[in-house]
Structures are given as C-alpha cells and as structure tokens.
Gaussian input, Z-matrix of N, CA and C with variables (Angstrom, degrees):
# hf/3-21g

backbone

0 1
 N
 C     1     B1
 C     2     B2     1     A1
 N     3     B3     2     A2     1     D1
 C     4     B4     3     A3     2     D2
 C     5     B5     4     A4     3     D3
 N     6     B6     5     A5     4     D4
 C     7     B7     6     A6     5     D5
 C     8     B8     7     A7     6     D6
 N     9     B9     8     A8     7     D7
 C    10    B10     9     A9     8     D8
 C    11    B11    10    A10     9     D9
 N    12    B12    11    A11    10    D10
 C    13    B13    12    A12    11    D11
 C    14    B14    13    A13    12    D12
 N    15    B15    14    A14    13    D13
 C    16    B16    15    A15    14    D14
 C    17    B17    16    A16    15    D15
 N    18    B18    17    A17    16    D16
 C    19    B19    18    A18    17    D17
 C    20    B20    19    A19    18    D18
 N    21    B21    20    A20    19    D19
 C    22    B22    21    A21    20    D20
 C    23    B23    22    A22    21    D21
 N    24    B24    23    A23    22    D22
 C    25    B25    24    A24    23    D23
 C    26    B26    25    A25    24    D24
 N    27    B27    26    A26    25    D25
 C    28    B28    27    A27    26    D26
 C    29    B29    28    A28    27    D27
 N    30    B30    29    A29    28    D28
 C    31    B31    30    A30    29    D29
 C    32    B32    31    A31    30    D30
 N    33    B33    32    A32    31    D31
 C    34    B34    33    A33    32    D32
 C    35    B35    34    A34    33    D33
 N    36    B36    35    A35    34    D34
 C    37    B37    36    A36    35    D35
 C    38    B38    37    A37    36    D36
 N    39    B39    38    A38    37    D37
 C    40    B40    39    A39    38    D38
 C    41    B41    40    A40    39    D39
 N    42    B42    41    A41    40    D40
 C    43    B43    42    A42    41    D41
 C    44    B44    43    A43    42    D42
 N    45    B45    44    A44    43    D43
 C    46    B46    45    A45    44    D44
 C    47    B47    46    A46    45    D45
 N    48    B48    47    A47    46    D46
 C    49    B49    48    A48    47    D47
 C    50    B50    49    A49    48    D48
 N    51    B51    50    A50    49    D49
 C    52    B52    51    A51    50    D50
 C    53    B53    52    A52    51    D51
 N    54    B54    53    A53    52    D52
 C    55    B55    54    A54    53    D53
 C    56    B56    55    A55    54    D54
 N    57    B57    56    A56    55    D55
 C    58    B58    57    A57    56    D56
 C    59    B59    58    A58    57    D57
 N    60    B60    59    A59    58    D58
 C    61    B61    60    A60    59    D59
 C    62    B62    61    A61    60    D60
 N    63    B63    62    A62    61    D61
 C    64    B64    63    A63    62    D62
 C    65    B65    64    A64    63    D63
 N    66    B66    65    A65    64    D64
 C    67    B67    66    A66    65    D65
 C    68    B68    67    A67    66    D66
 N    69    B69    68    A68    67    D67
 C    70    B70    69    A69    68    D68
 C    71    B71    70    A70    69    D69
 N    72    B72    71    A71    70    D70
 C    73    B73    72    A72    71    D71
 C    74    B74    73    A73    72    D72
 N    75    B75    74    A74    73    D73
 C    76    B76    75    A75    74    D74
 C    77    B77    76    A76    75    D75
 N    78    B78    77    A77    76    D76
 C    79    B79    78    A78    77    D77
 C    80    B80    79    A79    78    D78
 N    81    B81    80    A80    79    D79
 C    82    B82    81    A81    80    D80
 C    83    B83    82    A82    81    D81
 N    84    B84    83    A83    82    D82
 C    85    B85    84    A84    83    D83
 C    86    B86    85    A85    84    D84
 N    87    B87    86    A86    85    D85
 C    88    B88    87    A87    86    D86
 C    89    B89    88    A88    87    D87
 N    90    B90    89    A89    88    D88
 C    91    B91    90    A90    89    D89
 C    92    B92    91    A91    90    D90
 N    93    B93    92    A92    91    D91
 C    94    B94    93    A93    92    D92
 C    95    B95    94    A94    93    D93
 N    96    B96    95    A95    94    D94
 C    97    B97    96    A96    95    D95
 C    98    B98    97    A97    96    D96
 N    99    B99    98    A98    97    D97
 C   100   B100    99    A99    98    D98
 C   101   B101   100   A100    99    D99
 N   102   B102   101   A101   100   D100
 C   103   B103   102   A102   101   D101
 C   104   B104   103   A103   102   D102
 N   105   B105   104   A104   103   D103
 C   106   B106   105   A105   104   D104
 C   107   B107   106   A106   105   D105
 N   108   B108   107   A107   106   D106
 C   109   B109   108   A108   107   D107
 C   110   B110   109   A109   108   D108
 N   111   B111   110   A110   109   D109
 C   112   B112   111   A111   110   D110
 C   113   B113   112   A112   111   D111
 N   114   B114   113   A113   112   D112
 C   115   B115   114   A114   113   D113
 C   116   B116   115   A115   114   D114
 N   117   B117   116   A116   115   D115
 C   118   B118   117   A117   116   D116
 C   119   B119   118   A118   117   D117
 N   120   B120   119   A119   118   D118
 C   121   B121   120   A120   119   D119
 C   122   B122   121   A121   120   D120
 N   123   B123   122   A122   121   D121
 C   124   B124   123   A123   122   D122
 C   125   B125   124   A124   123   D123
 N   126   B126   125   A125   124   D124
 C   127   B127   126   A126   125   D125
 C   128   B128   127   A127   126   D126
 N   129   B129   128   A128   127   D127
 C   130   B130   129   A129   128   D128
 C   131   B131   130   A130   129   D129
 N   132   B132   131   A131   130   D130
 C   133   B133   132   A132   131   D131
 C   134   B134   133   A133   132   D132
 N   135   B135   134   A134   133   D133
 C   136   B136   135   A135   134   D134
 C   137   B137   136   A136   135   D135
 N   138   B138   137   A137   136   D136
 C   139   B139   138   A138   137   D137
 C   140   B140   139   A139   138   D138
 N   141   B141   140   A140   139   D139
 C   142   B142   141   A141   140   D140
 C   143   B143   142   A142   141   D141
 N   144   B144   143   A143   142   D142
 C   145   B145   144   A144   143   D143
 C   146   B146   145   A145   144   D144
 N   147   B147   146   A146   145   D145
 C   148   B148   147   A147   146   D146
 C   149   B149   148   A148   147   D147
 N   150   B150   149   A149   148   D148
 C   151   B151   150   A150   149   D149
 C   152   B152   151   A151   150   D150
 N   153   B153   152   A152   151   D151
 C   154   B154   153   A153   152   D152
 C   155   B155   154   A154   153   D153
 N   156   B156   155   A155   154   D154
 C   157   B157   156   A156   155   D155
 C   158   B158   157   A157   156   D156
 N   159   B159   158   A158   157   D157
 C   160   B160   159   A159   158   D158
 C   161   B161   160   A160   159   D159
 N   162   B162   161   A161   160   D160
 C   163   B163   162   A162   161   D161
 C   164   B164   163   A163   162   D162
 N   165   B165   164   A164   163   D163
 C   166   B166   165   A165   164   D164
 C   167   B167   166   A166   165   D165
 N   168   B168   167   A167   166   D166
 C   169   B169   168   A168   167   D167
 C   170   B170   169   A169   168   D168
 N   171   B171   170   A170   169   D169
 C   172   B172   171   A171   170   D170
 C   173   B173   172   A172   171   D171
 N   174   B174   173   A173   172   D172
 C   175   B175   174   A174   173   D173
 C   176   B176   175   A175   174   D174
 N   177   B177   176   A176   175   D175
 C   178   B178   177   A177   176   D176
 C   179   B179   178   A178   177   D177
 N   180   B180   179   A179   178   D178
 C   181   B181   180   A180   179   D179
 C   182   B182   181   A181   180   D180
 N   183   B183   182   A182   181   D181
 C   184   B184   183   A183   182   D182
 C   185   B185   184   A184   183   D183
 N   186   B186   185   A185   184   D184
 C   187   B187   186   A186   185   D185
 C   188   B188   187   A187   186   D186
 N   189   B189   188   A188   187   D187
 C   190   B190   189   A189   188   D188
 C   191   B191   190   A190   189   D189
 N   192   B192   191   A191   190   D190
 C   193   B193   192   A192   191   D191
 C   194   B194   193   A193   192   D192
 N   195   B195   194   A194   193   D193
 C   196   B196   195   A195   194   D194
 C   197   B197   196   A196   195   D195
 N   198   B198   197   A197   196   D196
 C   199   B199   198   A198   197   D197
 C   200   B200   199   A199   198   D198
 N   201   B201   200   A200   199   D199
 C   202   B202   201   A201   200   D200
 C   203   B203   202   A202   201   D201
 N   204   B204   203   A203   202   D202
 C   205   B205   204   A204   203   D203
 C   206   B206   205   A205   204   D204
 N   207   B207   206   A206   205   D205
 C   208   B208   207   A207   206   D206
 C   209   B209   208   A208   207   D207
 N   210   B210   209   A209   208   D208
 C   211   B211   210   A210   209   D209
 C   212   B212   211   A211   210   D210
 N   213   B213   212   A212   211   D211
 C   214   B214   213   A213   212   D212
 C   215   B215   214   A214   213   D213
 N   216   B216   215   A215   214   D214
 C   217   B217   216   A216   215   D215
 C   218   B218   217   A217   216   D216
 N   219   B219   218   A218   217   D217
 C   220   B220   219   A219   218   D218
 C   221   B221   220   A220   219   D219
 N   222   B222   221   A221   220   D220
 C   223   B223   222   A222   221   D221
 C   224   B224   223   A223   222   D222
 N   225   B225   224   A224   223   D223
 C   226   B226   225   A225   224   D224
 C   227   B227   226   A226   225   D225
 N   228   B228   227   A227   226   D226
 C   229   B229   228   A228   227   D227
 C   230   B230   229   A229   228   D228
 N   231   B231   230   A230   229   D229
 C   232   B232   231   A231   230   D230
 C   233   B233   232   A232   231   D231
 N   234   B234   233   A233   232   D232
 C   235   B235   234   A234   233   D233
 C   236   B236   235   A235   234   D234
 N   237   B237   236   A236   235   D235
 C   238   B238   237   A237   236   D236
 C   239   B239   238   A238   237   D237
 N   240   B240   239   A239   238   D238
 C   241   B241   240   A240   239   D239
 C   242   B242   241   A241   240   D240
 N   243   B243   242   A242   241   D241
 C   244   B244   243   A243   242   D242
 C   245   B245   244   A244   243   D243
 N   246   B246   245   A245   244   D244
 C   247   B247   246   A246   245   D245
 C   248   B248   247   A247   246   D246
 N   249   B249   248   A248   247   D247
 C   250   B250   249   A249   248   D248
 C   251   B251   250   A250   249   D249
 N   252   B252   251   A251   250   D250
 C   253   B253   252   A252   251   D251
 C   254   B254   253   A253   252   D252
 N   255   B255   254   A254   253   D253
 C   256   B256   255   A255   254   D254
 C   257   B257   256   A256   255   D255
 N   258   B258   257   A257   256   D256
 C   259   B259   258   A258   257   D257
 C   260   B260   259   A259   258   D258
 N   261   B261   260   A260   259   D259
 C   262   B262   261   A261   260   D260
 C   263   B263   262   A262   261   D261
 N   264   B264   263   A263   262   D262
 C   265   B265   264   A264   263   D263
 C   266   B266   265   A265   264   D264
 N   267   B267   266   A266   265   D265
 C   268   B268   267   A267   266   D266
 C   269   B269   268   A268   267   D267
 N   270   B270   269   A269   268   D268
 C   271   B271   270   A270   269   D269
 C   272   B272   271   A271   270   D270
 N   273   B273   272   A272   271   D271
 C   274   B274   273   A273   272   D272
 C   275   B275   274   A274   273   D273
 N   276   B276   275   A275   274   D274
 C   277   B277   276   A276   275   D275
 C   278   B278   277   A277   276   D276
 N   279   B279   278   A278   277   D277
 C   280   B280   279   A279   278   D278
 C   281   B281   280   A280   279   D279
 N   282   B282   281   A281   280   D280
 C   283   B283   282   A282   281   D281
 C   284   B284   283   A283   282   D282
 N   285   B285   284   A284   283   D283
 C   286   B286   285   A285   284   D284
 C   287   B287   286   A286   285   D285
 N   288   B288   287   A287   286   D286
 C   289   B289   288   A288   287   D287
 C   290   B290   289   A289   288   D288
 N   291   B291   290   A290   289   D289
 C   292   B292   291   A291   290   D290
 C   293   B293   292   A292   291   D291
 N   294   B294   293   A293   292   D292
 C   295   B295   294   A294   293   D293
 C   296   B296   295   A295   294   D294
 N   297   B297   296   A296   295   D295
 C   298   B298   297   A297   296   D296
 C   299   B299   298   A298   297   D297
 N   300   B300   299   A299   298   D298
 C   301   B301   300   A300   299   D299
 C   302   B302   301   A301   300   D300
 N   303   B303   302   A302   301   D301
 C   304   B304   303   A303   302   D302
 C   305   B305   304   A304   303   D303
 N   306   B306   305   A305   304   D304
 C   307   B307   306   A306   305   D305
 C   308   B308   307   A307   306   D306
 N   309   B309   308   A308   307   D307
 C   310   B310   309   A309   308   D308
 C   311   B311   310   A310   309   D309
 N   312   B312   311   A311   310   D310
 C   313   B313   312   A312   311   D311
 C   314   B314   313   A313   312   D312
 N   315   B315   314   A314   313   D313
 C   316   B316   315   A315   314   D314
 C   317   B317   316   A316   315   D315
 N   318   B318   317   A317   316   D316
 C   319   B319   318   A318   317   D317
 C   320   B320   319   A319   318   D318
 N   321   B321   320   A320   319   D319
 C   322   B322   321   A321   320   D320
 C   323   B323   322   A322   321   D321
 N   324   B324   323   A323   322   D322
 C   325   B325   324   A324   323   D323
 C   326   B326   325   A325   324   D324
 N   327   B327   326   A326   325   D325
 C   328   B328   327   A327   326   D326
 C   329   B329   328   A328   327   D327
 N   330   B330   329   A329   328   D328
 C   331   B331   330   A330   329   D329
 C   332   B332   331   A331   330   D330
 N   333   B333   332   A332   331   D331
 C   334   B334   333   A333   332   D332
 C   335   B335   334   A334   333   D333

   B1=1.4641
   B2=1.5222
   B3=1.2991
   B4=1.4591
   B5=1.5224
   B6=1.3257
   B7=1.4578
   B8=1.5212
   B9=1.3028
   B10=1.4517
   B11=1.5187
   B12=1.3051
   B13=1.4439
   B14=1.5218
   B15=1.2960
   B16=1.4645
   B17=1.5213
   B18=1.3027
   B19=1.4613
   B20=1.5195
   B21=1.3076
   B22=1.4655
   B23=1.5249
   B24=1.3129
   B25=1.4599
   B26=1.5270
   B27=1.3333
   B28=1.4640
   B29=1.5264
   B30=1.3023
   B31=1.4617
   B32=1.5337
   B33=1.3374
   B34=1.4693
   B35=1.5205
   B36=1.3133
   B37=1.4593
   B38=1.5308
   B39=1.3305
   B40=1.4715
   B41=1.5244
   B42=1.3294
   B43=1.4721
   B44=1.5241
   B45=1.3307
   B46=1.4622
   B47=1.5268
   B48=1.3228
   B49=1.4653
   B50=1.5242
   B51=1.3233
   B52=1.4683
   B53=1.5265
   B54=1.3263
   B55=1.4727
   B56=1.5276
   B57=1.3261
   B58=1.4722
   B59=1.5231
   B60=1.3288
   B61=1.4659
   B62=1.5265
   B63=1.3332
   B64=1.4713
   B65=1.5235
   B66=1.3297
   B67=1.4709
   B68=1.5298
   B69=1.3289
   B70=1.4643
   B71=1.5270
   B72=1.3230
   B73=1.4683
   B74=1.5254
   B75=1.3352
   B76=1.4664
   B77=1.5223
   B78=1.3320
   B79=1.4650
   B80=1.5288
   B81=1.3253
   B82=1.4656
   B83=1.5253
   B84=1.3229
   B85=1.4567
   B86=1.5323
   B87=1.3330
   B88=1.4641
   B89=1.5188
   B90=1.3406
   B91=1.4646
   B92=1.5292
   B93=1.3105
   B94=1.4665
   B95=1.5253
   B96=1.3260
   B97=1.4696
   B98=1.5292
   B99=1.3252
   B100=1.4631
   B101=1.5266
   B102=1.3253
   B103=1.4592
   B104=1.5303
   B105=1.3317
   B106=1.4534
   B107=1.5267
   B108=1.3376
   B109=1.4611
   B110=1.5241
   B111=1.3386
   B112=1.4566
   B113=1.5193
   B114=1.3163
   B115=1.4693
   B116=1.5328
   B117=1.3317
   B118=1.4609
   B119=1.5207
   B120=1.3268
   B121=1.4605
   B122=1.5227
   B123=1.3214
   B124=1.4637
   B125=1.5171
   B126=1.3183
   B127=1.4646
   B128=1.5256
   B129=1.3286
   B130=1.4606
   B131=1.5366
   B132=1.3388
   B133=1.4623
   B134=1.5271
   B135=1.3466
   B136=1.4599
   B137=1.5321
   B138=1.3301
   B139=1.4679
   B140=1.5238
   B141=1.3325
   B142=1.4648
   B143=1.5264
   B144=1.3260
   B145=1.4671
   B146=1.5259
   B147=1.3118
   B148=1.4587
   B149=1.5334
   B150=1.3218
   B151=1.4740
   B152=1.5256
   B153=1.3089
   B154=1.4642
   B155=1.5187
   B156=1.3257
   B157=1.4684
   B158=1.5294
   B159=1.3236
   B160=1.4737
   B161=1.5271
   B162=1.3359
   B163=1.4738
   B164=1.5220
   B165=1.3462
   B166=1.4655
   B167=1.5208
   B168=1.3227
   B169=1.4633
   B170=1.5282
   B171=1.3311
   B172=1.4687
   B173=1.5298
   B174=1.3280
   B175=1.4679
   B176=1.5310
   B177=1.3386
   B178=1.4676
   B179=1.5290
   B180=1.3284
   B181=1.4702
   B182=1.5258
   B183=1.3150
   B184=1.4683
   B185=1.5272
   B186=1.3256
   B187=1.4725
   B188=1.5266
   B189=1.3267
   B190=1.4623
   B191=1.5258
   B192=1.3245
   B193=1.4714
   B194=1.5256
   B195=1.3261
   B196=1.4686
   B197=1.5244
   B198=1.3238
   B199=1.4651
   B200=1.5241
   B201=1.3151
   B202=1.4615
   B203=1.5334
   B204=1.3121
   B205=1.4606
   B206=1.5350
   B207=1.3467
   B208=1.4658
   B209=1.5277
   B210=1.3155
   B211=1.4734
   B212=1.5271
   B213=1.3400
   B214=1.4629
   B215=1.5360
   B216=1.3311
   B217=1.4632
   B218=1.5239
   B219=1.3364
   B220=1.4703
   B221=1.5297
   B222=1.3121
   B223=1.4607
   B224=1.5254
   B225=1.3182
   B226=1.4586
   B227=1.5283
   B228=1.3262
   B229=1.4630
   B230=1.5171
   B231=1.3275
   B232=1.4635
   B233=1.5261
   B234=1.3280
   B235=1.4570
   B236=1.5277
   B237=1.3255
   B238=1.4569
   B239=1.5206
   B240=1.3265
   B241=1.4558
   B242=1.5275
   B243=1.3245
   B244=1.4617
   B245=1.5277
   B246=1.3195
   B247=1.4633
   B248=1.5208
   B249=1.3108
   B250=1.4551
   B251=1.5189
   B252=1.2993
   B253=1.4499
   B254=1.5093
   B255=1.3299
   B256=1.4638
   B257=1.5241
   B258=1.3011
   B259=1.4600
   B260=1.5252
   B261=1.3135
   B262=1.4589
   B263=1.5237
   B264=1.3408
   B265=1.4746
   B266=1.5237
   B267=1.3075
   B268=1.4499
   B269=1.5189
   B270=1.3154
   B271=1.4666
   B272=1.5288
   B273=1.3035
   B274=1.4553
   B275=1.5257
   B276=1.3208
   B277=1.4681
   B278=1.5231
   B279=1.3304
   B280=1.4674
   B281=1.5185
   B282=1.3028
   B283=1.4615
   B284=1.5206
   B285=1.3060
   B286=1.4657
   B287=1.5174
   B288=1.3317
   B289=1.4578
   B290=1.5194
   B291=1.3160
   B292=1.4603
   B293=1.5228
   B294=1.3060
   B295=1.4606
   B296=1.5266
   B297=1.3195
   B298=1.4593
   B299=1.5251
   B300=1.3099
   B301=1.4581
   B302=1.5284
   B303=1.3235
   B304=1.4667
   B305=1.5218
   B306=1.3102
   B307=1.4616
   B308=1.5250
   B309=1.3319
   B310=1.4585
   B311=1.5214
   B312=1.3290
   B313=1.4658
   B314=1.5218
   B315=1.3453
   B316=1.4692
   B317=1.5159
   B318=1.3472
   B319=1.4583
   B320=1.5264
   B321=1.3253
   B322=1.4606
   B323=1.5322
   B324=1.3237
   B325=1.4582
   B326=1.5214
   B327=1.3340
   B328=1.4570
   B329=1.5234
   B330=1.3192
   B331=1.4710
   B332=1.5122
   B333=1.3308
   B334=1.4648
   B335=1.5018
   A1=109.52
   A2=114.92
   A3=120.91
   A4=108.57
   A5=115.95
   A6=120.33
   A7=109.01
   A8=116.29
   A9=121.51
   A10=109.67
   A11=115.27
   A12=121.36
   A13=107.39
   A14=116.87
   A15=121.07
   A16=109.06
   A17=115.49
   A18=120.81
   A19=109.66
   A20=116.18
   A21=123.04
   A22=106.69
   A23=116.53
   A24=121.52
   A25=110.36
   A26=114.35
   A27=122.19
   A28=108.39
   A29=115.70
   A30=121.00
   A31=107.59
   A32=115.99
   A33=121.67
   A34=109.27
   A35=116.01
   A36=121.82
   A37=107.35
   A38=116.79
   A39=120.55
   A40=112.57
   A41=117.87
   A42=120.27
   A43=110.43
   A44=116.38
   A45=121.16
   A46=110.67
   A47=116.66
   A48=121.32
   A49=110.69
   A50=116.80
   A51=120.20
   A52=111.69
   A53=117.07
   A54=120.63
   A55=109.84
   A56=117.02
   A57=121.27
   A58=111.53
   A59=116.76
   A60=120.73
   A61=109.80
   A62=117.07
   A63=120.73
   A64=110.50
   A65=117.94
   A66=121.04
   A67=110.91
   A68=116.67
   A69=119.92
   A70=111.40
   A71=116.94
   A72=120.56
   A73=111.39
   A74=117.20
   A75=120.70
   A76=111.43
   A77=116.81
   A78=121.47
   A79=112.60
   A80=116.73
   A81=121.09
   A82=109.81
   A83=115.37
   A84=121.12
   A85=110.28
   A86=116.29
   A87=121.71
   A88=109.39
   A89=116.85
   A90=119.84
   A91=108.93
   A92=115.83
   A93=122.96
   A94=106.83
   A95=116.42
   A96=120.58
   A97=108.67
   A98=117.41
   A99=119.70
   A100=112.24
   A101=115.38
   A102=121.01
   A103=106.40
   A104=116.74
   A105=121.77
   A106=109.17
   A107=115.08
   A108=121.83
   A109=107.48
   A110=116.80
   A111=121.00
   A112=108.68
   A113=114.68
   A114=121.62
   A115=105.91
   A116=115.98
   A117=121.36
   A118=108.48
   A119=116.30
   A120=122.65
   A121=111.57
   A122=116.31
   A123=122.32
   A124=109.16
   A125=115.90
   A126=120.96
   A127=112.02
   A128=115.76
   A129=120.80
   A130=110.81
   A131=114.96
   A132=119.37
   A133=111.51
   A134=116.78
   A135=120.75
   A136=109.78
   A137=114.43
   A138=121.15
   A139=108.14
   A140=116.28
   A141=122.95
   A142=106.38
   A143=116.73
   A144=120.19
   A145=109.66
   A146=115.60
   A147=122.48
   A148=106.63
   A149=116.51
   A150=121.89
   A151=112.08
   A152=117.46
   A153=120.97
   A154=112.49
   A155=116.39
   A156=119.97
   A157=111.50
   A158=117.64
   A159=120.37
   A160=109.93
   A161=117.01
   A162=120.29
   A163=110.37
   A164=116.53
   A165=120.10
   A166=111.29
   A167=116.88
   A168=121.35
   A169=110.92
   A170=117.00
   A171=120.51
   A172=111.75
   A173=117.36
   A174=120.61
   A175=110.45
   A176=117.13
   A177=120.41
   A178=111.05
   A179=116.86
   A180=120.89
   A181=110.95
   A182=116.15
   A183=120.83
   A184=110.14
   A185=117.13
   A186=120.61
   A187=111.09
   A188=116.79
   A189=120.82
   A190=110.54
   A191=116.56
   A192=119.88
   A193=110.10
   A194=117.61
   A195=120.54
   A196=111.25
   A197=117.81
   A198=120.79
   A199=111.32
   A200=117.16
   A201=122.53
   A202=111.16
   A203=116.39
   A204=123.56
   A205=109.18
   A206=117.92
   A207=120.74
   A208=113.88
   A209=118.40
   A210=120.30
   A211=112.25
   A212=116.82
   A213=123.50
   A214=112.46
   A215=116.19
   A216=119.98
   A217=108.97
   A218=117.93
   A219=119.75
   A220=110.36
   A221=115.96
   A222=121.66
   A223=107.91
   A224=115.08
   A225=121.94
   A226=110.05
   A227=115.85
   A228=122.09
   A229=105.86
   A230=116.86
   A231=122.00
   A232=109.22
   A233=115.93
   A234=122.40
   A235=108.61
   A236=116.23
   A237=121.94
   A238=110.23
   A239=115.55
   A240=121.01
   A241=108.19
   A242=115.30
   A243=121.01
   A244=108.28
   A245=115.66
   A246=121.70
   A247=108.24
   A248=115.76
   A249=122.10
   A250=107.72
   A251=116.63
   A252=119.61
   A253=111.10
   A254=115.40
   A255=119.53
   A256=109.13
   A257=114.52
   A258=120.56
   A259=109.33
   A260=115.13
   A261=121.36
   A262=107.46
   A263=115.61
   A264=120.63
   A265=110.03
   A266=115.39
   A267=120.75
   A268=114.59
   A269=117.08
   A270=120.55
   A271=107.50
   A272=115.12
   A273=121.21
   A274=110.94
   A275=116.21
   A276=123.38
   A277=113.56
   A278=117.14
   A279=120.42
   A280=109.39
   A281=115.78
   A282=121.55
   A283=108.21
   A284=116.07
   A285=120.56
   A286=107.73
   A287=116.32
   A288=121.58
   A289=110.22
   A290=114.95
   A291=121.90
   A292=109.65
   A293=116.22
   A294=120.53
   A295=107.77
   A296=116.29
   A297=121.09
   A298=110.17
   A299=115.37
   A300=122.48
   A301=108.14
   A302=116.12
   A303=121.20
   A304=107.52
   A305=116.09
   A306=121.64
   A307=107.29
   A308=115.90
   A309=121.64
   A310=108.05
   A311=116.83
   A312=122.50
   A313=106.17
   A314=117.26
   A315=121.10
   A316=111.35
   A317=114.42
   A318=119.69
   A319=110.45
   A320=117.21
   A321=121.32
   A322=109.78
   A323=115.96
   A324=120.75
   A325=112.38
   A326=116.67
   A327=120.60
   A328=109.01
   A329=114.71
   A330=121.60
   A331=107.02
   A332=115.64
   A333=119.23
   A334=111.18
   D1=154.60
   D2=179.06
   D3=-106.16
   D4=127.71
   D5=176.40
   D6=-93.43
   D7=135.96
   D8=178.75
   D9=-112.73
   D10=144.97
   D11=175.36
   D12=-87.29
   D13=118.24
   D14=179.53
   D15=-96.64
   D16=129.88
   D17=179.06
   D18=-105.01
   D19=135.73
   D20=174.78
   D21=-100.06
   D22=82.30
   D23=-173.14
   D24=-80.22
   D25=126.75
   D26=176.52
   D27=-139.74
   D28=170.52
   D29=175.81
   D30=-80.35
   D31=125.59
   D32=-175.29
   D33=-119.02
   D34=131.83
   D35=172.28
   D36=-79.67
   D37=124.21
   D38=-175.49
   D39=-64.01
   D40=-40.05
   D41=179.27
   D42=-62.71
   D43=-42.79
   D44=179.01
   D45=-65.21
   D46=-40.68
   D47=177.63
   D48=-59.07
   D49=-49.02
   D50=-178.29
   D51=-66.75
   D52=-35.66
   D53=176.03
   D54=-63.16
   D55=-43.77
   D56=178.72
   D57=-62.90
   D58=-40.02
   D59=178.40
   D60=-62.60
   D61=-44.92
   D62=179.72
   D63=-62.46
   D64=-37.70
   D65=178.23
   D66=-66.90
   D67=-41.19
   D68=177.75
   D69=-64.23
   D70=-35.71
   D71=179.29
   D72=-65.02
   D73=-31.62
   D74=178.70
   D75=-65.45
   D76=-23.70
   D77=179.73
   D78=-83.09
   D79=-12.99
   D80=179.38
   D81=-73.83
   D82=157.46
   D83=-178.31
   D84=-95.25
   D85=69.40
   D86=178.23
   D87=-88.26
   D88=141.93
   D89=172.21
   D90=-62.79
   D91=-43.08
   D92=174.83
   D93=-130.28
   D94=125.08
   D95=179.67
   D96=-68.61
   D97=129.41
   D98=-177.42
   D99=-70.09
   D100=146.12
   D101=173.18
   D102=-86.16
   D103=126.90
   D104=-177.28
   D105=-107.69
   D106=126.34
   D107=174.69
   D108=-111.52
   D109=144.11
   D110=178.79
   D111=-121.16
   D112=130.46
   D113=176.93
   D114=-119.38
   D115=105.29
   D116=-176.77
   D117=-100.52
   D118=106.55
   D119=-177.78
   D120=-103.54
   D121=29.05
   D122=-179.09
   D123=-132.90
   D124=157.68
   D125=177.61
   D126=-87.05
   D127=-28.75
   D128=-175.01
   D129=-62.90
   D130=143.60
   D131=177.79
   D132=-109.47
   D133=-9.19
   D134=178.89
   D135=-134.13
   D136=158.56
   D137=174.34
   D138=-137.03
   D139=163.57
   D140=172.17
   D141=-102.38
   D142=115.34
   D143=-177.57
   D144=-164.90
   D145=176.08
   D146=174.04
   D147=-89.79
   D148=104.05
   D149=-173.76
   D150=-57.05
   D151=-45.09
   D152=-178.23
   D153=-61.94
   D154=-42.78
   D155=-178.62
   D156=-72.02
   D157=-37.76
   D158=177.51
   D159=-65.84
   D160=-43.16
   D161=178.14
   D162=-60.11
   D163=-46.80
   D164=-178.71
   D165=-63.68
   D166=-40.29
   D167=177.19
   D168=-59.84
   D169=-45.83
   D170=-179.29
   D171=-67.76
   D172=-43.25
   D173=179.13
   D174=-62.75
   D175=-43.67
   D176=178.87
   D177=-63.99
   D178=-42.60
   D179=-179.73
   D180=-62.89
   D181=-48.00
   D182=-179.10
   D183=-64.43
   D184=-40.84
   D185=179.17
   D186=-61.85
   D187=-44.19
   D188=179.26
   D189=-63.03
   D190=-45.41
   D191=179.61
   D192=-61.47
   D193=-44.60
   D194=-177.47
   D195=-64.44
   D196=-36.07
   D197=177.83
   D198=-64.43
   D199=-25.59
   D200=-178.61
   D201=-112.12
   D202=31.93
   D203=-175.23
   D204=-125.91
   D205=69.48
   D206=-172.86
   D207=-63.05
   D208=-24.46
   D209=179.97
   D210=-91.79
   D211=2.75
   D212=177.84
   D213=54.24
   D214=44.24
   D215=175.21
   D216=-65.82
   D217=149.89
   D218=175.24
   D219=-61.05
   D220=146.01
   D221=178.94
   D222=-98.97
   D223=126.49
   D224=-177.78
   D225=-100.01
   D226=129.81
   D227=170.29
   D228=-109.40
   D229=113.53
   D230=-179.49
   D231=-107.89
   D232=131.48
   D233=179.00
   D234=-111.78
   D235=119.81
   D236=-178.16
   D237=-132.46
   D238=155.03
   D239=174.84
   D240=-77.78
   D241=144.55
   D242=178.28
   D243=-141.43
   D244=165.11
   D245=176.05
   D246=-120.89
   D247=133.37
   D248=173.94
   D249=-112.92
   D250=152.02
   D251=178.04
   D252=-139.56
   D253=148.10
   D254=174.20
   D255=-146.46
   D256=148.37
   D257=179.88
   D258=-79.21
   D259=151.29
   D260=176.58
   D261=-113.27
   D262=124.16
   D263=-179.52
   D264=-55.02
   D265=137.85
   D266=176.62
   D267=86.56
   D268=-4.54
   D269=179.06
   D270=-120.10
   D271=94.10
   D272=-176.26
   D273=-65.74
   D274=140.32
   D275=178.13
   D276=57.55
   D277=31.86
   D278=178.24
   D279=-124.96
   D280=130.74
   D281=175.30
   D282=-123.52
   D283=123.11
   D284=177.26
   D285=-79.65
   D286=128.12
   D287=-178.73
   D288=-102.94
   D289=138.16
   D290=179.49
   D291=-126.98
   D292=138.18
   D293=174.85
   D294=-76.72
   D295=136.75
   D296=-177.45
   D297=-138.17
   D298=175.05
   D299=177.78
   D300=-113.81
   D301=127.56
   D302=175.05
   D303=-101.18
   D304=124.84
   D305=178.69
   D306=-112.62
   D307=121.31
   D308=177.22
   D309=-111.81
   D310=131.28
   D311=176.65
   D312=-120.97
   D313=119.68
   D314=-172.80
   D315=-156.39
   D316=165.14
   D317=170.04
   D318=-105.87
   D319=0.13
   D320=177.98
   D321=-68.32
   D322=147.10
   D323=-178.60
   D324=-74.27
   D325=-33.01
   D326=-178.81
   D327=-126.57
   D328=148.28
   D329=179.24
   D330=-115.99
   D331=132.11
   D332=179.99
   D333=-96.91

C-alpha cells in the first residue's frame, strides 16, 4: 500500500506561527534555551499551509541546531519570497510558476 501525507491547509498568521514555535521551544528540555531571531524579508503576513506540520518542522530544525550549537549562538529564522515551478503534462516548454515562502533556520550571521 502507498501512504500519503495529508495536509490540513489553512490560512496562517506568520507572527502567530512564530510565537507558537517559541512557546513550544520553551517546553523542550534544553540545557540553555536558544535565543531566536526573526528576519522577515517579505510583505505578506499570512501563508496557506499546514500549521501543525510547519510548527513541527521549525521546532525540530531549531532543536537539532541547538543540540549542535556548543557556543549557543542565536538561531536565525529568515523568511524570504521564493518561486517554485512545475511542468504541466501536454504543454511543451511551459513551466507553471508559483509564489512560495522560503524559510531558513541557521546560526550563520548572514544568509546568501
């Protein structure tokens, strides 16, 4: 049998999402709670996504980084606009472009 990942897509407020992620991180058993910085390079305040899966992805990413962050550098979450594309069968040389959100989680000071 084939298992499919089902997404519960809803409209999510980005500020509320990040606040929820920070609250979930406080419940983790960190020796030192990570300092989270947010760099929002987009105008949009909401996205269409599965809130639970995005929250879990961010919490897991931050937890992994913090476990491998011996100098306890602040963790940066950067939000940027991105473009995704996919081909449509039957339409030669055509790629449908979609606006997307790129989320970067890092301890680096600058993002390229």
